[in-house]
N, C-alpha and C positions, 0 to 999 in steps of 0.2 A: 415651729419658725420663732427664731428670736430676734427682738426689735432692739434695732441700733438707737439709743438715747444721747448718745454723746455726738457733736460734730465731728465728720472726719476729719483726717488730720491731712495735711495739704499735699496737693498733687504734687509731681516733678513736671519736666516740661510735657505738654500736651497731654498735661491732665492724667496720666500716668506715674503710679508708686517708684519709688526709685528702688531698685534692687539693693543699691548699697545701702540706702536707708533702711529697707526690710533686714538687711545683712545685720546692720547696729544694733537695731530695735532687739533681733535675736539674739544677739551678744550681751545686751545689755542686761536683757531677761535671765539669763545664765549667769550672770554676775549676780544680780540681785536676791537669785535664788541661792546662790553659795553664801552671799553673805548672811540670808536667813538661817542657814543649818548652825551658822558658827556664831552668830550674833542672839538667836532667837528670834529676831524682829521680824514679822510677816514682811513678805515682799508686797508691794504693789503687782497685779495681774500685766502682764505684758498685752501691748496693745495690739487689736486683733492684725493679721496679717495685710487682709485686704478692705477697709470699712468701706468699700463700694459694692461686696456682695450682696446680693438680693435672692431669697428664698430660697427652700431647702437644696442639699446637696443633689445634684442633675443625676438623672438615672434616663436611660435611652427610651423607657415608658414616658417619663415629664414631658421630656422635649418634643416629643411625639403625639402628647396631648393635643386636644383640641383648645383647652383653659390647663393655666397653670395655678398657682397657689395663692393670688392675690385676686381679691374681688376689685371688682372696675366700675366704674362710670363714665359717661360721655357728658360732653359739653359742645355745642356747635357753634362755627366761628361765620356768620354770615358773610356772603360778598362785599357788603356794605360797611361793613368795618375792617374788612381786611386791607392791607397796603402789599402793592406788590406780588399778589396772588390772588385765586379765586374763592376764598374761604375754605371750611372744610370741618372734618368731626375730630376733637381731642378725646382719645382714650386715656384712661389714667386709673393707677390703682388708689384704693380710697385710704387705705390707710394712712395715717399722719404721724406712726411713730417708728417705720423703719428707716426714715433718714433720707434724704433727697433721691430722686431717680434721673438714670440717663434719659434723653429723648430723640425722638427719631421722627424725622417728615417721611412721608412717602407719595410721589408723585403718580399719576394715571399716564398711560400711553395717548398716543394719536387717536384724536375724535372720542375719547373715554371720558370717564366723570371719575369721582372719587370711588364711587358704588362699584369700580370694577375691581379695584383694591380694598373693600371696607374688611373683608373677612380678616384681614391681616392685622386690625386695628384693635380689637379684644384681645384675639389669639398672643399679642406680643405685650399688650399693658398686663393681660393675667399672668405675665413670666417678670414682670418689674420693670417696664418701661414708659414714659408717658409717649404716645402715638398720635403723631397728626395726620391721618390721608387728607390731601389736600385737592379741590378743584381748581384748573388753572383757570389763566382770565380768558383765555378761548380755549377751545379744543383743538387746533390746529395748532396753537404755540408749538415752534421745534427746542430741538433739545437742550441750545444755549439760552431761550426762557424760562424754559422747566428748570434748567439748574438755578437760574437767577430767583426763580418763585420760590423754590425749595430753601433758599440761603433767606428769603424774605419771610419764610412760613417759620422758621426757626426763631428768628430774631424775635417776631411773633409770641410764639412760645414762651421764650426766656424774659421777654421783657413787658410786654402788655396781657399774655393770657391771663383768665383767671384762677390757672393752676402753675401759675411764674415760681411761687415759690416752693411746689415740689420737685423742681426740677434744677438740675446739677448743671451752670451752662458750659461747665469747660466738659461736658460728656455729652456730646450731640454726635448724628450720624445721619446720612442719608439712604433712602430706597426707592427705585422706583420701577415701572413695567415699560417696556419697549422705548419710545420717545422721552417717556421718563426715566428711564434706566438710564438713555443716553444723558440726560441730564444731572443722573448721580454721579456719572463722571467730571461733566462741567464742574458742578458744585464742589467738590472734593479737590478737582485742579485750582478754582478760583480761591476755596478757604483751605490750607492745609492742616489748619487747625480740628477739622473734623475729627472723628476718631473712628469710623467705619464708614465705606460704601458701598452697596451692594445694586447692581444692575440687574435687573431680572428680564431674561431676553430682550436685552437693549438694543437699540437701534439709535446710530450714527454715524453720520458721512466721515467724521475724523475718526482715525483708526489708532494713530498715535498719542499714548497719555504716555510718554517716557519721564515726563514733568512731574506727575501724579505722585503725593506722597502720603496719603490716605490707607491704611489698610484695606483691602479691596478684595471682596467675592465677587466674580463674574458668574453669573448663572445663565446658560444658554439651554436651547432645546433641541435636540437632535435631529427633529423633523421638521423644524423652523423654514417658512417658506415666506415668511417676513421680511426676517433678519435672519437671513441661514448662519450658522456659526461660522462658518470658514470664512464670511466677511462681514463679520460682527464681532461675537463674543471671544473669537478663539484669536482673532488681532490686539481686541482691547487688551485682554489677558497677557498674550505675549510683549505686548509696548511694555508693559509695567516696568518700572524698574526691575530687576533678579532679587536686588537685595532688599524691596517690598516685601512685606506681611500681604501676601497675594494668593489665591486661588480660584482654580476653575472646575463650577460642577455643571457638566453638561446631565440633562433630564432624557432619560432613554424613552426613544419614541416618542416625545411630547411637542406638541406644538408651539406657535409663538405666545398662545393665549392659555398656555398654564398657568401662568400667574394671578389668571382672573378668576379664579376658584378653589377653592381648599385643597391643599397641597401638601401631603403630609412630610416631600423631601423638603420643599420649598423651606418652610417654617421650621422643619428641624434645624438644616445648616445657616440659613437668616438666622433664627435665636442663638444660635452656638457663636455663629462670628460676631453679633451683637455685641452676647455677655464676653464674648474673650477681649475685644477691643474697646468697647466703649464705656463696661465694666472691670474692665481689667482682670476678670473671674479667671483662673486659670482651670478652674474645675470642670469649664467647660470645653478645654484643649482635649481631652479624651476624643473630642466626637470629631475633633480636625486632624489630629495628629496621632500615631500614623495617619498619611494620607486613606482616607476610606476609598475601598477595593469596589470596582463594579459590580452592579450588581441587576434585579429585575429593575429597578428604579433609576439607576445612575451608569451612562453611558462611558463617560469618561469624568474624570476627577484628576486634577494637577494642581501642585503648589509645594512651599517651600515650608519644610518641618525640619526640626522646633519653629516656631513662631520667635519672633524678636522683642514683638512687645510687651 
């Protein structure tokens, strides 16, 4: 794994690198190489195509693994020191030589605590993210409140946390289960500067998300009786703008509580989506496009390919 020791170039709108800028950089590299051949002067190496890439080239095995290439550590945020949410646990890569990382906050569902989604913390952090699994102010908080709490926890991460210097505050995302999943949609609609949103078997009485502008992966469960896909996840997905980078993944035979235990399919596609849109890492596009086929673990997958971002 190579470390990035110089600061990344400035991203374009929404924290993503401009394709035009990348084309100009590539052209400049060709010109400099030509000059080197004719003048004998060594040309400087062109800048990396994407300074946000973290970790080795991904494979199907690496994205399905329970741990990635980064060693991780944790720090606890007490409820007393949190403002606007209920505290939580931060999982982060220990390296200080790989550049800054994108960050994600993850919210639990109705009556649940952060322990119900804790398995995602070290799994995603070891792949190159700072991950905050949060508790809500009360376990009965509704999706709109959970959305506000997700945003408050991201603000804490980037402005007050002990790991804030490790985070690129322009590359943030939200994930949540059940009412926490409904909260991810609320957070993404309220803060369009977010780079990714992933509701996991989400529950929300609002079905129309046509004003949402954040790349969104909706994960539903085929046998969900708490938030049936026909009245929750599928309407969430179909209401998103058709021009938005969006996808719908349905877990074959799974229940509403599939996200509460380690799940390879959830982890694989959650990681790929976060890498693709928070890190603008097109190395992960191969796992999202072409559209994945149905399988023993996937009963339905829909989306727009290729992606725009």
